[in-house]
GUMAR-44989 format. One record per atom (N, C-alpha, C, O): residue in three letters; x, y, z. Coordinates in steps of 0.1 Angstrom, whole numbers, plus 5000, padded with zeros to 4 digits. Each point is the difference from the previous one (the first is absolute). Layout:
BEGIN
alaXYZ ...
This chain:
BEGIN
met479751035152 met499350024988 met499549874994 met500849905000 ser498050094996 ser499549884994 ser500549984986 ser500450104993 val499549785002 val500449974986 val498950064991 val498850005003 asp501650054986 asp499150074990 asp499049904995 asp500349904993 ala498550125011 ala498949904997 ala499650024985 ala499349904995 gly501050214999 gly499650024986 gly500949944990 gly499750004988 ala501449955016 ala501049944991 ala499649864995 ala499249945007 pro501250024981 pro499649874995 pro500549895009 pro501150015006 glu498249884995 glu500449885007 glu501149934993 glu500150004988 ile500849945020 ile501149924994 ile499449874995 ile499349935007 ala500950054980 ala499449884994 ala501149924993 ala499950004987 pro501049945020 pro501149944993 pro499649884991 pro500749964990 ser498249985013 ser499549884992 ser499750044986 ser499949924991 gln499850225007 gln499750044987 gln501350054992 gln499950034988 met501249965018 met501250054994 met500849894993 met499949885005 arg500850154985 arg500849904993 arg501450064999 arg500650024989 gly500050015022 gly501350075001 gly501149905003 gly500049894993 ile500850145016 ile501249915003 ile499649895010 ile500349884997 leu499150165014 leu499649905010 leu498549985000 leu499549895004 gly499750204991 gly498649995000 gly499449995013 gly500250095009 ala499049814994 ala499349985013 ala500949955011 ala499650005012 glu501649954985 glu500949945010 glu500750105008 glu500450114995 val499849875018 val500750085009 val501149925006 val499849905006 ala501450154994 ala501249935006 ala500150045014 ala500050125004 ile500149785005 ile500350025014 ile501549975002 ile500449894998 val500350215007 val501449995001 val500550025015 val499450095006 ser501549834998 ser500550025014 ser500550155002 ser500550064990 arg499349995021 arg500450145003 arg501550024998 arg500450114995 asp500449795008 asp501450014999 asp500849924990 asp501250014998 asp498049914994 asp500749914991 asp499249984987 asp498949935001 thr501550124988 thr499349984987 thr500149854995 thr499449974990 glu501449955017 glu500149864996 glu498749925004 glu499749904995 leu499650165014 leu498749945006 leu498850074994 leu499650105005 leu499949844984 leu498950074992 leu498949894997 leu500349894995 thr498550155008 thr498949914997 thr498950084993 thr500050135000 gly498949814995 gly498850064996 gly499950024985 gly499050024994 val502249974998 val500050014986 val500649884994 val501249975003 arg498149974988 arg500649884994 arg501050044989 arg499850104993 arg501249825005 arg501050034990 arg499549954986 arg499549904999 his500750194991 his499749974987 his501249934993 his501150064999 asp498849814998 asp501049944992 asp499950054985 asp499150084997 leu501749874994 leu500050054987 leu498749974992 leu499550094993 val499949795010 val498849974993 val498850095004 val499350054992 thr500649975022 thr499050095005 thr500250144995 thr499150074997 his502249985003 his500350134995 his499650024986 his499350114997 arg501049804994 arg499750024986 arg498550004998 arg499550074991 ser499749855016 ser498650004999 ser499450135004 ser498950044995 glu501750035014 glu499550135006 glu500550124991 glu499250094998 phe502049904998 phe500650124994 phe500449984985 phe500550094994 gly499349805001 gly500349984986 gly501449964996 gly500849965008 ala499550064979 ala501249954994 ala501350075005 ala499950115006 his501249834992 his501350065003 his500150134993 his499750014988 pro500850105019 pro500150134993 pro500950004988 pro499850084991 gly501149835008 gly500950004989 gly499449944987 gly500550004989 thr498349945013 thr499349944988 thr498850084995 thr499449964991 val500350155016 val498950084996 val500450104990 val500850095002 val498649904986 val500350094989 val499750145003 val498950035004 gly502050064993 gly499850145002 gly500150065014 gly499850125003 leu500449795007 leu500050045014 leu501150115003 leu499750105006 thr501549874989 thr501150105003 thr499750134994 thr500450105007 ala499049914982 ala499750134993 ala499050085008 ala500050125001 arg499049815006 arg498950075006 arg500250025015 arg499450085007 leu501549844999 leu500149995015 leu500350145006 leu499450045010 leu501650034985 leu500450135006 leu498950104999 leu499750075009 asp499549934980 asp498950084999 asp498949975010 asp499450085006 asp500449794996 asp499049955010 asp500450045014 asp499150035008 leu502249964995 leu500450035014 leu499850155002 leu499650045011 gly500650044979 gly499750145001 gly498550035002 gly499650095007 ala499649834985 ala498650035000 ala499349975014 ala499150065004 val501549835003 val499449975013 val500750085011 val499749985012 ala501350104985 ala500850085009 ala500649925011 ala499950035012 leu500749854984 leu500649925010 leu501350075005 leu500850054993 thr499349955021 thr501250055006 thr500749905008 thr499449895003 gly501850135000 gly500849915008 gly499449985014 gly499750105006 arg500249784998 arg499449975014 arg501049975011 arg499649955010 gly501750094987 gly500949985011 gly500150125009 gly500649995011 gly498750124986 gly500050115009 gly500050134993 gly499350105003 gly501549914986 gly500250134993 gly498950034990 gly499750124998 his499549794997 his498950024991 his500450084988 his499250084996 phe502049894998 phe500450064988 phe499249934989 phe499949885000 pro499750204990 pro499249934989 pro500849894993 pro501150024995 ala498349865004 ala500749894995 ala500350024985 ala501149964995 ala498050094997 ala500250024986 ala501250094997 ala500749984991 val499450135017 val501150094998 val501349935003 val501050024993 lys499049915018 lys501349935004 lys500449894989 lys501150004997 trp497949934998 trp500349894990 trp500550074987 trp500949954994 arg498450165002 arg500450064988 arg501450065001 arg500850004990 ser499650055022 ser501350055002 ser501149894998 ser501050034994 val498749865012 val500949894999 val500149954985 val501149974995 ala497850024999 ala499949954986 ala500850104991 ala500749964990 ala499250175013 ala500750104991 ala501550005003 ala500850054991 ala499649905020 ala501550005003 ala500849894993 ala501250015000 gly498149904993 gly500749904992 gly499749865005 gly499649985012 thr500749924980 thr499749865003 thr501149955010 thr501050065002 gly498649825003 gly500949945010 gly499650025014 gly499050065002 gly501849905007 gly499750025014 gly499149905006 gly499749904994 ala499750145017 ala499149915008 ala498850065004 ala499950135002 val499049795000 val498850055007 val500049935013 val500149885001 val499650195010 val500049955014 val498650015006 val499450105000 val500249785006 val498850005009 val500650025014 val500749915005 asn498950205001 asn500550035013 asn499049945011 asn499050065003 gly501449825002 gly499149935009 gly500750005014 gly499749915008 ala501250184995 ala500850005012 ala499250055012 ala500549995012 glu498250064986 glu499250045011 glu500750105010 glu500349975011 gly500150144983 gly500850105008 gly499350055012 gly500650025010 glu498050004989 glu499350045012 glu499749895009 glu499449904996 pro501150105017 pro499949895009 pro498549965002 pro499749895003 gly499450214997 gly498649975003 gly499249954988 gly499049945002 ser501650074986 ser499349964988 ser500149854998 ser501049945004 ala498050004990 ala500149854997 ala499449974987 ala499849884996 lys500050224995 lys499449984987 lys500949934990 lys499649924992 asp501850115009 asp500949944991 asp500049855003 asp500049924990 ala500150045022 ala500149865004 ala498749934996 ala500049894995 thr498850185007 thr498749944996 thr500049974985 thr499649904996 leu500850204996 leu499949984985 leu501049894996 leu499649924992 leu501650095013 leu501049904995 leu499849865005 leu500449904994 gln498950095017 gln499749865005 gln498749954994 gln499849885000 thr499350214996 thr498749954995 thr499750034986 thr499249934993 arg501450175001 arg499850044986 arg501350024993 arg500250104993 pro500749805008 pro501450024994 pro500050014985 pro500850074994 his498349865000 his499950004985 his499550134995 his500450054989 leu498750025018 leu499650134996 leu501150105000 leu500250084991 val500649915020 val501250095001 val501049974989 val500650094994 leu499649785003 leu501049964990 leu499550044986 leu500850044991 asp497949965007 asp499550044987 asp500250154998 asp500450054989 gly499450035022 gly500350144999 gly501550034997 gly500350094993 leu500649835013 leu501450014998 leu500349974985 leu500850074994 val498649825001 val500349974986 val499550114991 val500750034990 ala498150025012 ala499450114992 ala500950125000 ala500250074990 ala500449965022 ala500950125001 ala501349984993 ala500550094993 ile500049795008 ile501349964993 ile499850034985 ile500850064993 asn498149895002 asn499750014985 asn499750154997 asn500550054989 ala498850025019 ala499750144997 ala501250095000 ala500150094992 val500949895017 val501250095000 val501249944993 val501150055000 gln498749834995 gln501049934992 gln501249975009 gln501250024996 ala498549935016 ala501149955009 ala500449864997 ala499449944991 val501750015015 val500549874997 val499749905011 val500249884998 glu499550165014 glu499749915011 glu499150065010 glu499850125001 gly499749795008 gly499150045011 gly500749965013 gly500649905001 val499150185009 val500649975014 val498850015010 val499350104999 val500649805009 val499050015011 val500950035013 val500849915004 trp499150215002 trp500850045011 trp499349985013 trp498950055002 leu501749865006 leu499349965013 leu501050025012 leu501250014998 his498349995014 his500850015012 his500549865003 his499349904998 glu501950095007 glu500549885006 glu499149965012 glu499550085007 gly500349794994 gly499149955010 gly498549994997 gly499349945007 ala500350114981 ala498649994996 ala499849874993 ala499850004988 glu500349895020 glu500049874994 glu498749964993 glu500149944989 ala498850095017 ala498749974993 ala499850074987 ala499649954990 thr500850185010 thr499950084988 thr500949954990 thr499649984988 thr501750005015 thr501049954991 thr499649864994 thr500149984988 gly499449945021 gly499549874995 gly498950004990 gly500049934990 ser499050165013 ser498950024990 ser500550054987 ser499549954990 val501350155010 val500550054987 val500949904993 val499849984987 thr501049955020 thr500949904993 thr499149894994 thr500349954989 leu498750005019 leu499049904995 leu499350054987 leu499849934990 ala499850205010 ala499350064989 ala500950004987 ala499549974989 ile501750065013 ile501050004989 ile500149864994 ile500149984988 arg500049925021 arg500149864996 arg498749964992 arg500149934990 glu498850115015 glu498749974994 glu500050054985 glu499549944991 arg501050185008 arg500050064987 arg500949944990 arg499849984988 val501449985017 val501049934992 val499449864996 val500149974988 ala499349965021 ala499549874997 ala498850014990 ala499849914992 ala499550205007 ala498950024991 ala500550054987 ala499250024990 gly502150015008 gly500550054988 gly499650154997 gly500050044988 glu499850045023 glu499650144998 glu501250084994 glu501149975004 pro498650124987 pro501150074993 pro500550125009 pro500050124995 asp500549855017 asp500550115009 asp501450034996 asp500849924996 pro499650215005 pro501450044999 pro500749955013 pro499349955009 pro502050064992 pro500749955013 pro499550085012 pro499950124999 ile499849815011 ile499550065013 ile500849945011 ile500149875001 arg500550215008 arg500749955011 arg499550075013 arg499550115000 val500749815011 val499750055013 val501350055007 val501049935000 val498950195006 val501250065007 val499550035014 val499050075002 leu501849895008 leu499750025014 leu500850115005 leu501250004999 ala498150105008 ala500750125005 ala500149995015 ala499249925006 pro501750155000 pro500150015015 pro498650045006 pro499450094994 ser500349855017 ser498750035006 ser500050135008 ser500150005012 arg499950114980 arg500150135007 arg498950094993 arg499649984989 tyr500150135018 tyr498950094996 tyr500350064986 tyr499250004992 leu502150045006 leu500350074988 leu500449914988 leu500350054989 ser499749825014 ser500449914989 ser498950004989 ser500449974988 gly498450075015 gly499050004990 gly499850134993 gly499250024991 glu501750085012 glu499950134994 glu500649984985 glu501049934998 ala498350134993 ala500349984985 ala501450024997 ala500649924992 thr500050195012 thr501450024997 thr501049915007 thr501149974995 ser498549975016 ser500849905006 ser500149874992 ser501049944998 ile497850034996 ile500049884991 ile500850034987 ile500849914997 ile499150204997 ile500750034988 ile501550015003 ile500849954992 arg499650115019 arg501450015004 arg500649865002 arg501149984996 thr498149935010 thr500549865001 thr500249934987 thr501049944998 leu498050084993 leu500149934987 leu501250064992 leu500549944991 glu499950195012 glu501150064993 glu501349955006 glu501150044995 gly498949885016 gly501249955006 gly500450085013 gly501149975005 gly498050124999 gly500450085012 gly499349945013 gly499449894999 pro500650195012 pro499449955012 pro498550025000 pro499450084992 thr499949855016 thr498550015001 thr499750115009 thr499549995011 leu500750134984 leu499750135006 leu499450104991 leu500350004988 pro498850085016 pro499350104991 pro501050114996 pro501050035007 arg498650044982 arg500750124996 arg498950104996 arg498949974997 phe501550165003 phe499150104996 phe500050014985 phe501049994993 val497850035001 val499950014986 val499050124998 val499150025007 ala501350064983 ala499250124996 ala498749964992 ala499050075002 asn501249834990 asn498949964992 asn499549865003 asn500749904997 pro498150085010 pro499649875004 pro499749914989 pro499949885002 ala499950174986 ala499849914988 ala501349954994 ala499949914992 gln501250145013 gln501349954995 gln501049995011 gln500950085001 pro498949825008 pro500949995012 pro501349924998 pro500749985010 trp499549974978 trp501249924998 trp501250094997 trp499950124997 ser501349825003 ser501350084997 ser500250014986 ser499749914992 asp501050205004 asp500450014986 asp501049894996 asp500849975008 gly499049974980 gly500949904996 gly499649865004 gly500649904996 tyr498350095013 tyr499549875004 tyr498749974993 tyr499250094998 pro500649784998 pro498749974993 pro498850055009 pro500049985012 thr499050074981 thr498850055007 thr499349895009 thr500049884996 val499550165015 val499349915009 val498650065004 val499950125004 leu499149804994 leu498650045004 leu499749935013 leu500049885000 val499750195010 val499649945013 val498550045003 val499750125000 asn499549785002 asn498650025005 asn499749915011 asn500449895001 asn498750175008 asn499549925011 asn499249884996 asn499550004989 thr500449905019 thr499249884997 thr498650034996 thr499549954990 glu499850145017 glu498650034997 glu499950074986 glu499149974993 thr501950125005 thr500050074987 thr500149904989 thr499350014990 met501649895011 met500249904989 met498849914999 met499649974988 ala499850005023 ala498749924999 ala498950084993 ala499349944992 arg500650185011 arg499050094993 arg500350014986 arg499050014991 ala502250015005 ala500450014986 ala499649874992 ala499550004989 ala500649885018 ala499649884994 ala498549994998 ala499549954990 val499750115020 val498650014998 val499650084988 val499149974993 val501650155006 val499750094989 val500349934987 val499350004990 ala501949925010 ala500449934988 ala498949894996 ala499849984988 ala499749965022 ala499049894997 ala498750044996 ala499349944992 arg500250175014 arg498650054998 arg499850124993 arg498950044996 gly502250045002 gly499950134993 gly499650115009 gly499449975010 ala500850154986 ala499750125008 ala498550015003 ala499650045010 glu499649924980 glu498550015001 glu499449915011 glu498950035005 asn501849864998 asn499549915010 asn500850005013 asn499849915009 tyr501050194993 tyr500850015012 tyr499350075011 tyr499350104998 glu500749845014 glu499350055012 glu501150075009 glu500949945004 pro498950194999 pro500950075009 pro499949965014 pro499250075007 thr501449834998 thr500049965014 thr501450035006 thr500950034993 ser499149945020 ser501350015007 ser500149895010 ser499049955006 leu502250004996 leu500349905010 leu500550085013 leu500950094999 leu498549885012 leu500350075012 leu500449895011 leu499449895001 thr501550155008 thr500349925011 thr499550085012 thr500450115003 val498749825004 val499450065012 val500649935013 val499949885001 ile500750205007 ile500749955012 ile499150005012 ile499450105004 ser500549785002 ser499349985013 ser501149965010 ser501149964996 arg498650035017 arg501049965010 arg500449864999 arg501149965003 gly498049954992 gly500449864999 gly500449954986 gly500649904999 tyr499050174991 tyr500249954986 tyr499850124990 tyr499750115004 arg500649864984 arg499850104989 arg499049934989 arg500049884999 arg499350214995 arg499149954989 arg500450074987 arg500150135000 val500149804989 val500250064987 val498749994992 val499549884998 val499950234999 val498750004993 val500150084987 val500950094999 glu498349884992 glu499850084987 glu498750075001 glu499049945002 val501150194996 val498850095000 val499950094988 val501050044995 pro497849995001 pro499850114990 pro500450135005 pro500050035012 his500250074979 his500450135004 his498950085006 his500350115006 thr498549854992 thr498850075006 thr499849985015 thr499350075006 val501449834999 val499849965014 val500850105009 val501150054996 thr498449985016 thr500750105008 thr500949925010 thr499949885002 ile501150205003 ile500949955010 ile499249955012 ile500349895006 gly498750184998 gly499149965011 gly499449874998 gly499949925009 gln499650054979 gln499449874997 gln501049895001 gln499749895005 val501550134989 val501049905001 val500449965014 val500149895004 val500150225005 val500349975014 val498849935007 val500349915008 ala498550144989 ala498949945007 ala499849854997 ala499749925009 glu500750044979 glu499849864996 glu501249915003 glu499849885003 his501450184997 his501249925001 his500950025012 his501049935002 trp498750175007 trp500850025012 trp499449935012 trp498850025003 ala502049905003 ala499549915011 ala499450085012 ala499149955006 asp501550174997 asp499650075012 asp498750094997 asp499650065010 met499949954978 met498950094998 met498849975009 met499350105003 pro500449785000 pro498849985009 pro500250075014 pro499050025007 his502250014997 his500350075013 his500150154998 his500350075010 gly499549984978 gly500050144999 gly500950044988 gly500949934997 ala498850194997 ala500850054989 ala501450035004 ala500250045012 pro500749954979 pro501450045003 pro500150155002 pro499150084996 ser501949975011 ser500350145002 ser500650064987 ser499750124997 ala501049804996 ala500750054988 ala500449884992 ala499949895004 val500650144983 val500449894991 val501450044994 val500250114996 leu500749805004 leu501350024993 leu499749954986 leu499749894997 leu500550214994 leu499649974986 leu501349994991 leu500850095000 gly499349814992 gly501049994990 gly501249925003 gly500549924992 gly500050095020 gly501249925004 gly500750075012 gly499550105005 tyr501649854999 tyr500750055012 tyr500650144996 tyr500550075009 gly499649964979 gly500450134996 gly498850084994 gly500250104993 gly498649865012 gly498850074995 gly499550115010 gly500950075006 ser497849934996 ser499550115008 ser498949955010 ser499349914996 trp500850145016 trp498949985009 trp498950104997 trp500250114998 val498549845002 val498950084998 val498949975010 val499749885003 ser499750225003 ser499049975010 ser498849934994 ser499750024988 trp499649905020 trp498949924995 trp498950094994 trp499449974990 ser500350145016 ser499050094995 ser500350064987 ser499150044992 asp502249975005 asp500450064987 asp500149904989 asp500050034988 ile500149845015 ile500349904990 ile498949904998 ile499949944989 ala499250045020 ala499049904999 ala499150014987 ala499749904994 ser500050225002 ser499150014989 ser500750024986 ser499450014990 leu502049995010 leu500850014988 leu500049874992 leu500249895006 pro499650114981 pro500149884992 pro501449954998 pro500950085002 val499249804995 val501449944998 val500650064987 val501249984997 asp498050084994 asp500450054988 asp501350095001 asp500150095008 ile500949874984 ile501350075000 ile499950154998 ile500650085007 gly498649964983 gly499950144997 gly499350085011 gly500450115003 ala498649835003 ala499250075011 ala500950015012 ala500050115006 leu500849794997 leu500950025011 leu501150104997 leu500450085009 arg500149924979 arg501050104996 arg499450155002 arg500750095004 ser498149924993 ser499350135001 ser500050055015 ser499950125003 ala500049785006 ala500050035014 ala501450005006 ala500150015012 gly500949994979 gly501450005005 gly500549875006 gly500950005007 leu498549894989 leu500349875005 leu500449904989 leu499750034988 ser500849865016 ser500349904990 ser499849865006 ser500349985012 ile499149934980 ile499949865005 ile501349935000 ile500149895006 gly500950174988 gly501449945001 gly500149864996 gly499549964989 ala501049965020 ala500149864997 ala498849925004 ala500049875001 gly498950205002 gly498749935003 gly499949965014 gly499249915003 leu501550155006 leu499949975014 leu499050085007 leu499950124999 ile499249825009 ile499050065009 ile500349955014 ile499749885003 gly500850215005 gly500349965014 gly499150085010 gly500550105005 pro498349854999 pro499250075009 pro500749995014 pro500549905004 leu499350215004 leu500650015013 leu498849995010 leu499250095000 pro500849815009 pro498949995010 pro500050125009 pro501150065002 ser497749985003 ser499950125008 ser500849985013 ser500350105007 gln500049774997 gln500749985013 gln501550014998 gln500849995010 ala499750044978 ala501450014997 ala500550154999 ala499150084998 cys502249945004 cys500550134999 cys500750024986 cys500949934997 gly498650174996 gly500650024986 gly501450045001 gly500849974991 ile499650115019 ile501450055001 ile500949885003 ile501149994994 glu498549925014 glu500849885003 glu500249924988 glu501149954997 glu497850034995 glu500149924988 glu500850074990 glu500949934993 ala499050205005 ala500850074990 ala501549995004 ala500949994991 ser499450035021 ser501450005005 ser500649864998 ser501249994996 arg498049915006 arg500549864998 arg500349984985 arg501149944997 leu498150124994 leu500349984986 leu501250094996 leu500849954991 val499450165014 val501150094997 val501349935004 val501050004993 arg499049935019 arg501249935004 arg500349894990 arg501249984997 tyr497849954999 tyr500249894990 tyr500650064987 tyr501049944995 leu498450165000 leu500550064987 leu501450065002 leu500849994990 ala499550065021 ala501450055003 ala501049885000 ala501150024994 asp498549875012 asp500949885000 asp500149944986 asp501049944997 gln498150094994 gln500149954986 gln500750094991 gln499949984988 ser500750125017 ser500750104992 ser501049944990 ser500649905003 ala499550164985 ala501049954990 ala501450055004 ala501049954995 arg499150145015 arg501250055005 arg500950054989 arg501249984999 gln498250104992 gln500850064989 gln500150155000 gln500750064992 cys498550005018 cys500150155001 cys499750045014 cys499549925008 gly500850214995 gly499850055013 gly498549995005 gly499849965011 pro499250084981 pro498750005005 pro499549865004 pro499349985009 cys501349914984 cys499649875004 cys500849955012 cys499549955010 val501850074990 val500949955010 val499850075013 val499949935011 phe500150204989 phe500050085012 phe498650065003 phe499550005011 gly499850044978 gly498850075002 gly498949925005 gly499350035010 leu500449854983 leu498949915005 leu500349955014 leu499149985008 ala502249994994 ala500349945014 ala499850115011 ala499449965010 ala500950164987 ala499750115010 ala498550025002 ala499650025011 val499749984978 val498550015001 val499449885008 val499150035008 ala501449854989 ala499549895007 ala500250015015 ala499249965009 glu502050094995 glu500450015014 glu499150105007 glu499549985011 leu500250144982 leu499150105006 leu498649955001 leu499350035009 cys500349884981 cys498749945001 cys499949915012 cys498949995006 asp502149934996 asp500149925012 asp499850085013 asp499349965009 asp501450154991 asp499850095012 asp498650055001 asp499550015011 leu499950024978 leu498650055000 leu499149905006 leu499150035008 thr501049854987 thr499049895005 thr500349975014 thr499049965007 ala502250064998 ala500349975014 ala499750125009 ala500149995012 gly499350124983 gly499750115007 gly501250085005 gly500050075010 lys501149924983 lys501350075004 lys500550104990 lys501150055001 leu498049994989 leu500550104990 leu499850145005 leu498950045003 ser502250034999 ser500050145005 ser499550094989 ser500049974988 pro499750165015 pro499650104990 pro501150024990 pro499750014988 ser501649995016 ser501150014991 ser500149884991 ser500350004988 gly499349885018 gly500149884992 gly498950004989 gly500249954989 arg498650115014 arg499050014990 arg500450094989 arg499749974988 lys501050145015 lys500550094990 lys501049924991 lys500150024988 lys500849905018 lys500949924992 lys499349914991 lys500449984988 leu498649955017 leu499249914992 leu499550074987 leu500149954989 asp499250165013 asp499550084989 asp501150044990 asp499950004988 gln501250045018 gln501250054992 gln500549894992 gln500350014988 phe500049875018 phe500549894993 phe499149954989 phe500449974989 met498350035014 met499149954990 met500050094987 met499949964989 ala500250175014 ala500050104989 ala501349984992 ala500050024987 glu501149965020 glu501349994993 glu500149874992 glu500749994990 ile498649905014 ile500249874993 ile499150004988 ile500549944989 ser498350125011 ser499149984989 ser500650054987 ser500450124999 gly499649794991 gly500450044986 gly501550004999 gly500550044989 arg500349935021 arg501450014999 arg500849865000 arg501250005000 gly498049894999 gly500749875001 gly500549964986 gly499650064990 ala501449855010 ala500549954987 ala499049914993 ala500049984988 cys499049975020 cys498849934994 cys498850055007 cys500150095008 arg498849854990 arg498750065005 arg499649935013 arg498950035006 his502049885000 his499649945012 his499850095012 his499049995007 pro501950114995 pro499750095011 pro498750084999 pro499350035010 asp500350004977 asp498850084998 asp498849935005 asp499150065006 gly500849814991 gly498949925004 gly499850005016 gly498950015005 ala502349975001 ala499950005015 ala499650135006 ala499250005009 ile501350114985 ile499650135005 ile498550034997 ile499350065008 arg500349904980 arg498550024997 arg499149935010 arg499150065004 met501349814999 met499149935009 met500050075014 met499050015006 leu502250034999 leu500150065013 leu499350135000 leu499350045010 thr500950044980 thr499350134999 thr498549995001 thr499450075008 ser500049834985 ser498649985001 ser499649965014 ser498950035005 ala501949885001 ala499749955013 ala500050125011 ala499150005008 leu501850094991 leu500150115009 leu498850094999 leu499550065010 gln499949944978 gln498850094998 gln498849925004 gln499150065007 val500749824989 val498849925002 val499949975015 val498950005006 phe502249975001 phe500049965014 phe500550115009 phe500749975009 ala498950154988 ala500550125008 ala499649995014 ala500850045009 asp498049904994 asp499649985014 asp501049915008 asp500450025011 asp500049874982 asp501049915006 asp501350065002 asp500749985010 val499750114980 val501350075001 val499950095013 val501050005007 ser497950074995 ser499950095011 ser500149925013 ser500750055010 val498749834991 val500149925013 val501549965002 val500550015011 his500149944979 his501449955001 his501050115003 his501049985006 arg498750144990 arg500950115002 arg499950065014 arg500850085004 lys498249875004 lys499850055013 lys500749915010 lys499750015012 gly501349924984 gly500849915009 gly499349875004 gly500449955010 arg498750014982 arg499449875003 arg499649934987 arg500150064990 thr499449825011 thr499549934988 thr498549995001 thr499450035011 cys500049934978 cys498550005000 cys499449875005 cys498849995002 gly502049915001 gly499549885006 gly499249924990 gly499149935005 ala501250074983 ala499349934990 ala500049855003 ala501049945004 arg497849994994 arg499949865004 arg500549914988 arg500249885003 val499850174985 val500449924988 val501350064994 val500150124999 tyr500849794998 tyr501350054994 tyr500549904990 tyr499749885000 gly501050184990 gly500649924989 gly499049944990 gly499949884999 ile499350214995 ile499049954990 ile500649964987 ile499749894995 met501150194999 met500649974987 met501149905001 met500950015008 pro499049884984 pro501149905001 pro501350044996 pro500150084990 leu501049885017 leu501350034996 leu500849874999 leu499849915008 pro501250084983 pro500749874998 pro500749965013 pro500650085007 gly499349794996 gly500749955012 gly499250005013 gly500449935009 glu498550154991 glu499250015012 glu499349875004 glu499949975012 gly499649964978 gly499249885002 gly500949875001 gly499449905002 thr501950124998 thr500949885000 thr500549985014 thr500849905003 
């Protein structure tokens, strides 16, 4: 399917968003290696985005209304309305902390690292505005251990603000174990409450903290940066764009696009393999997202509402095109194995269910899955869905379910006792592969 010729052209030079015309080029396997976007120091940031949010008269009173007016949602994957979340925290009482979640939970994503290494003051302005809005007492920047370039940029930015006499509340950097689930919001809150860095199930996503503990607001890095843009420019001047990470075999690109642009246009412009032919499918949202055939996704806009109407989500902003020479079932099985290994090991669906599903997927890709094995796979997937102590198993099953549907032809070949002989393997980056 060709790219929708009737859609608007991408014109980043006309945008005044977070990155604007700049595109970050990031190593396929390491977000420490980032080029293409210049870092804004404090002077550059203030000239672009204006005064410190703590000095703007009336900002706190209008900001929650403005966040609602622009329909800002969380960009970590869940897309919960930011204004609703902030109001819930504000209503729960003063005190507690506001957290910028920059732990980059999705291995394929690179937008957190891009923002914190190149636009740290924008993120910190969003953090300060949130602290004031919900009447918290401190800010936390939550990062993965080993993210030295990101940590260094944030630490430098805090020093720049202190040296300039900016009226920031206390802000500290906290380093989390470098694991998939360390960036899950309840893992962060549980750690700040003095517990382990492991997720827990919550019935109300707007109130994930424990009773008796000071309230905690957690927002993804992009969400906080966007809140800062709303604070600086007002709802009437806010541009609804999205940051996307496009995965190619050799590198990743972090780009900012308006919501009118189609997935097909983004892939055509930013995917390295496009000159050799369109992808067979795209992994959308993240490793717990959905596989979608190219014919079904190319003409869809990046707009969150439009994707939701199609039963899809941009999730954490990941776009992973699959070359036509690759096998979707092999790629999905590889991701299932990774997600099973990243289990929180707190419940049966995670400890036993995902491991069993991963083993059956390994048999499928090797051409060894028997008819009874396929029945077991379907049975285990049905039993796991919705029964985990947290939502980690659900994402893995969602991704695999979509793969079995989209790559049905590959499934058929592998179930006949052979493999498809795909020439390309291992498209989506996984931690440790490039070391």
